[in-house]
VEXVOVO-541922 format. One record per residue (C-alpha): x, y, z. Coordinates in steps of 0.1 Angstrom, whole numbers, padded with zeros to 4 digits, always signed. Layout:
XYZ ...
END
This chain:
+1192+0902+1107 +1165+0924+1123 +1130+0910+1122 +1099+0927+1108 +1062+0924+1116 +1043+0919+1084 +1005+0920+1082 +0982+0909+1054 +0949+0890+1047 +0954+0854+1037 +0923+0835+1025 +0901+0861+1041 +0918+0859+1075 +0939+0886+1090 +0975+0873+1095 +1005+0888+1112 +1040+0872+1108 +1072+0882+1125 +1101+0873+1102 +1133+0885+1086 +1127+0908+1056 +1146+0887+1030 +1121+0858+1030 +1097+0852+1001 +1060+0852+1004 +1062+0815+0993 +1084+0806+1023 +1061+0824+1047 +1029+0808+1033 +1044+0773+1034 +1066+0774+1065 +1048+0799+1088 +1012+0796+1078 +1012+0758+1068 +0996+0766+1034 +1014+0738+1016 +0992+0739+0985 +1016+0766+0973 +1045+0747+0958 +1082+0756+0955 +1091+0743+0920 +1119+0765+0907 +1122+0795+0930 +1128+0816+0899 +1093+0824+0887 +1095+0801+0857 +1072+0771+0866 +1041+0786+0881 +1038+0761+0909 +1037+0789+0935 +1010+0809+0918 +0987+0829+0941 +0965+0859+0939 +0979+0891+0956 +0955+0920+0955 +0935+0903+0927 +0966+0898+0905 +0981+0863+0897 +1017+0863+0909 +1045+0839+0915 +1049+0840+0953 +1085+0829+0950 +1093+0863+0935 +1076+0884+0962 +1096+0894+0993 +1075+0894+1024 +1077+0931+1028 +1062+0936+0994 +1031+0918+1006 +1026+0941+1036 +0989+0949+1038 +0981+0927+1008 +0951+0905+1002 +0964+0870+0994 +0944+0841+0980 +0959+0807+0978 +0946+0774+0965 +0934+0766+1000 +0911+0797+0999 +0893+0788+0967 +0868+0763+0982 +0837+0778+0999 +0815+0762+1025 +0833+0729+1022 +0827+0727+0985 +0855+0728+0959 +0857+0757+0936 +0843+0747+0901 +0878+0749+0886 +0891+0725+0913 +0862+0701+0905 +0869+0704+0868 +0905+0693+0873 +0893+0663+0892 +0866+0654+0867 +0891+0657+0838 +0918+0637+0855 +0941+0667+0853 +0958+0662+0887 +0985+0637+0876 +1012+0638+0903 +0996+0670+0917 +1027+0691+0921 +1018+0717+0894 +0980+0714+0901 +0977+0744+0925 +0994+0767+0901 +0975+0754+0872 +0942+0758+0890 +0950+0794+0900 +0960+0802+0864 +0928+0787+0852 +0908+0809+0876 +0927+0840+0864 +0922+0830+0828 +0884+0824+0831 +0880+0856+0852 +0894+0876+0822 +0882+0854+0794 +0852+0832+0802 +0853+0812+0770 +0890+0810+0758 +0900+0793+0726 +0926+0765+0726 +0953+0790+0716 +0943+0814+0744 +0945+0786+0769 +0980+0776+0757 +0992+0812+0759 +0978+0816+0794 +0997+0785+0806 +1030+0796+0790 +1043+0802+0826 +1032+0769+0840 +1051+0737+0837 +1038+0702+0842 +1064+0675+0849 +1040+0647+0840 +1031+0661+0806 +0994+0662+0816 +0987+0692+0795 +0959+0675+0775 +0939+0668+0806 +0948+0702+0821 +0935+0719+0789 +0904+0697+0790 +0898+0708+0826 +0900+0744+0816 +0875+0739+0788 +0852+0719+0812 +0854+0747+0838 +0847+0774+0811 +0817+0753+0800 +0804+0749+0835 +0807+0786+0842 +0788+0795+0810 +0758+0774+0822 +0759+0788+0858 
END
């Protein structure tokens, strides 16, 4: 198969990858760019473990072919921290004990950031609805929802 050169911005850095066009963004992020915070849970867009921001939209990177990300601005869990400090949502997950085994955590964090960007003080029902596309194997949903509430509360005082 013929290779393509694909360019994009990942976590505020210009990146160029030469690869075959049938690879997913998830594969390129993990295998070529060593951004292993993005997890491959189901490869069908059902679990949310591979959630990232692409051009400001929350997407499942397992459903995006690399060519579809040409020129895109990508943000992964690794890009949330600034100046060596965790993003407030990341810190809220730690403080609430919402990390469990950690496999779903990156997708849950990214979903929380998206939710709070659109709805700074969500209700319990709104939180549950926002996480309908994210699965936790450890059934840590109580702690995860507590982390979302904690992060929302922190943001409201900032």
